[in-house]
C-alpha positions as CSV (number, residue, x, y, z in Angstrom):
1,M,13.7,17.8,14.4
2,K,12.9,18.3,10.8
3,K,16.4,17.2,9.9
4,Y,16.0,14.0,11.8
5,L,12.5,13.4,10.1
6,L,14.0,14.0,6.6
7,L,16.9,11.7,7.2
8,F,14.5,8.8,8.5
9,A,12.2,9.3,5.5
10,M,15.2,9.0,3.0
11,T,16.7,6.1,4.9
12,L,13.2,4.3,4.7
13,S,13.0,5.1,1.0
14,I,16.4,3.7,0.3
15,G,15.5,0.6,2.2
16,V,12.3,0.1,0.4
17,A,14.0,0.5,-3.0
18,L,16.7,-2.0,-2.2
19,A,14.1,-4.5,-0.9
20,A,12.1,-4.2,-4.2
21,K,15.2,-5.0,-6.3
22,L,16.6,-8.0,-4.3
23,T,14.2,-10.4,-2.9
24,D,13.8,-14.0,-2.9
25,G,10.8,-16.0,-4.3
26,P,8.4,-17.7,-4.2
27,L,6.6,-16.4,-7.1
28,T,3.5,-18.2,-8.7
29,G,2.5,-17.7,-12.3
30,Y,2.6,-19.4,-15.7
31,I,5.7,-20.3,-17.6
32,G,5.1,-18.6,-20.9
33,D,7.2,-17.5,-24.0
34,S,8.7,-14.1,-24.2
35,M,7.0,-13.2,-27.4
36,C,3.4,-13.6,-26.2
37,A,4.2,-12.4,-22.8
38,A,5.1,-9.1,-24.3
39,D,1.7,-8.9,-25.7
40,G,-0.1,-9.8,-22.4
41,K,-1.2,-13.3,-23.9
42,A,0.8,-15.7,-21.7
43,N,-0.9,-15.4,-18.4
44,S,-3.4,-18.5,-18.4
45,A,-3.5,-22.2,-18.9
46,A,-5.3,-21.6,-22.3
47,H,-1.8,-20.4,-23.6
48,A,-0.2,-23.7,-22.8
49,A,0.1,-25.1,-26.3
50,C,1.3,-21.8,-27.8
51,A,4.0,-21.5,-25.1
52,V,5.3,-24.9,-25.7
53,K,5.5,-24.4,-29.3
54,C,7.2,-21.0,-29.1
55,I,9.7,-22.1,-26.5
56,K,10.6,-25.1,-28.7
57,G,10.9,-22.5,-31.6
58,G,13.5,-20.6,-29.7
59,A,11.6,-18.0,-27.7
60,A,12.8,-17.4,-24.2
61,A,10.7,-19.0,-21.2
62,V,9.5,-16.3,-18.9
63,L,7.3,-16.3,-15.6
64,V,4.1,-14.4,-16.0
65,V,2.6,-13.3,-12.7
66,G,-0.4,-11.2,-13.4
67,D,0.7,-8.3,-15.5
68,K,4.4,-8.7,-14.5
69,V,6.8,-10.7,-16.7
70,Y,10.1,-12.1,-15.2
71,K,13.0,-13.2,-17.3
72,I,14.4,-16.5,-16.2
73,S,18.2,-16.5,-16.1
74,N,18.6,-20.3,-16.1
75,Q,16.2,-21.5,-18.8
76,K,16.9,-25.2,-18.4
77,A,15.3,-25.2,-15.0
78,V,11.9,-24.4,-16.4
79,L,11.7,-25.8,-19.8
80,K,9.7,-28.9,-19.0
81,Y,7.1,-26.6,-17.4
82,A,6.2,-24.6,-20.4
83,G,2.6,-23.5,-20.4
84,K,2.2,-24.7,-16.8
85,K,1.3,-22.9,-13.6
86,V,4.3,-23.1,-11.3
87,T,5.8,-21.7,-8.1
88,L,9.5,-20.6,-8.5
89,E,11.9,-20.0,-5.8
90,G,15.1,-18.2,-6.3
91,K,16.9,-14.9,-6.3
92,V,14.7,-12.2,-8.0
93,T,16.7,-9.0,-9.2
94,D,14.4,-6.3,-10.8
95,D,12.5,-8.2,-13.5
96,S,14.7,-11.4,-13.5
97,I,14.8,-14.6,-11.6
98,E,17.5,-17.2,-11.0
99,V,15.5,-20.3,-10.3
100,T,16.5,-22.6,-7.5
101,K,13.3,-24.6,-7.2
102,V,10.2,-25.3,-9.3
103,T,7.0,-26.7,-8.1
104,E,4.1,-27.3,-10.5
105,V,0.7,-25.9,-9.1
106,A,-2.3,-28.1,-9.6
107,E,-5.1,-26.3,-11.5
108,V,-8.4,-26.4,-9.8
109,K,-11.3,-27.5,-12.2
110,S,-14.4,-25.7,-11.7
């Protein structure tokens, strides 16, 4: 019985690990620049002007979802959304996303 329980636990662990590595979006966050995202500064609308400037200056666009930063494999798909809150759909592999669809999220004014 213990062998079957161990085999089940190992199979479940492998399945969870694979599901974490290969998933499909959607992911909602801010399109920021790689330089500021690394410092934790690119996760709000207040960072929009800096994101636009840095991306135009050559920094890679990234998706910032809370504390998680996703690299974007097809940069051209998101360039016009620099600094904006978006929902991205696509293939997520580890910390990278290949974008198939971008939807801008309207910010709620309080």
